[in-house]
C-alpha positions in Angstrom: 107.4 91.2 64.9 109.0 87.8 65.4 110.8 89.0 68.6 107.5 90.1 70.2 105.8 86.8 69.3 108.7 84.8 70.7 108.8 87.0 73.8 105.0 86.5 74.5 105.2 82.8 74.0 108.2 82.6 76.3 106.4 84.6 79.0 103.3 82.4 78.6 105.4 79.3 78.9 107.1 80.5 82.0 103.8 81.4 83.6 102.3 78.0 82.7 105.2 76.1 84.1 105.3 78.2 87.2 101.6 77.8 87.9 101.4 74.1 87.1 104.4 73.0 89.1 104.3 75.4 92.0 100.6 75.2 92.8 98.4 72.3 93.8 96.1 72.3 90.8 93.7 69.6 90.2 93.9 67.6 86.9 90.9 69.5 85.3 92.5 72.8 86.3 95.8 71.9 84.6 94.0 70.7 81.5 92.0 74.0 81.4 95.2 76.0 81.9 96.9 74.1 79.2 94.0 74.7 76.8 94.1 78.4 77.4 97.9 78.4 77.0 97.7 76.7 73.6 94.8 78.9 72.5 96.8 82.0 73.3 99.9 80.6 71.6 97.8 79.9 68.4 96.4 83.4 68.5 99.9 84.9 68.9 101.3 82.8 66.0 98.3 83.2 63.7 96.6 86.5 64.5 94.5 86.3 61.3 92.8 83.1 62.7 91.9 85.1 65.8 90.2 87.6 63.5 88.3 84.8 61.9 87.1 83.4 65.2 86.2 86.9 66.4 84.2 87.5 63.2 82.3 84.2 63.8 81.2 85.6 67.1 80.3 89.0 65.6 83.4 90.8 67.1 85.4 93.1 64.9 89.0 92.1 65.7 90.7 89.1 67.3 92.3 91.4 69.9 88.9 92.5 71.0 87.9 88.9 71.4 90.9 88.2 73.6 90.2 91.3 75.7 86.5 90.3 76.2 87.4 86.7 77.1 90.1 88.0 79.5 87.6 90.3 81.3 85.1 87.4 81.6 87.8 85.0 82.9 89.2 87.6 85.4 85.7 88.4 86.7 85.1 84.7 87.3 88.4 84.4 89.1 87.6 87.4 91.3 84.3 85.9 92.2 85.8 82.5 93.0 88.6 84.1 95.1 86.0 86.3 97.0 84.0 83.2 97.8 87.0 81.3 99.0 88.1 84.3 101.1 84.7 84.4 102.8 84.9 80.6 103.5 88.3 81.1 105.1 87.2 84.0 107.2 84.3 82.0 108.6 86.6 79.1 109.4 89.1 81.4 111.1 86.3 83.0 113.1 85.1 79.6 114.3 88.6 78.5 115.3 89.2 81.7 117.2 85.9 81.3 119.0 86.6 77.7 119.9 90.1 78.6 121.3 88.5 81.5 123.3 85.9 79.1 124.8 88.6 76.5 125.6 90.8 79.2 127.3 87.8 80.5 129.3 87.0 77.0 130.5 90.6 76.5 131.6 90.5 79.7 133.6 87.2 78.6 135.3 88.8 75.2 136.2 91.7 76.8 138.0 
């Protein structure tokens, strides 16, 4: 059991370090990421505490709480990424239109 806990903490640490140093996160995003990291580490080290927190919210087990929170967070991330993708698509469309208009004007001037 100790090996699994150490392995999970090591994986979480690598992911945290990779995300926080390789990406351009804002300060509040790094703080949020750190908060979730420490919360997960605490739940890994002390699973009985996760059960107590889950019981406080009326959920049977700590694992269920983690799964429910993960689904909620992943849904939020999907919505954010979808919105950013739409913004980028609109920007690319505008740039392509502007380039096409500029090239058409160059052809008319020749």
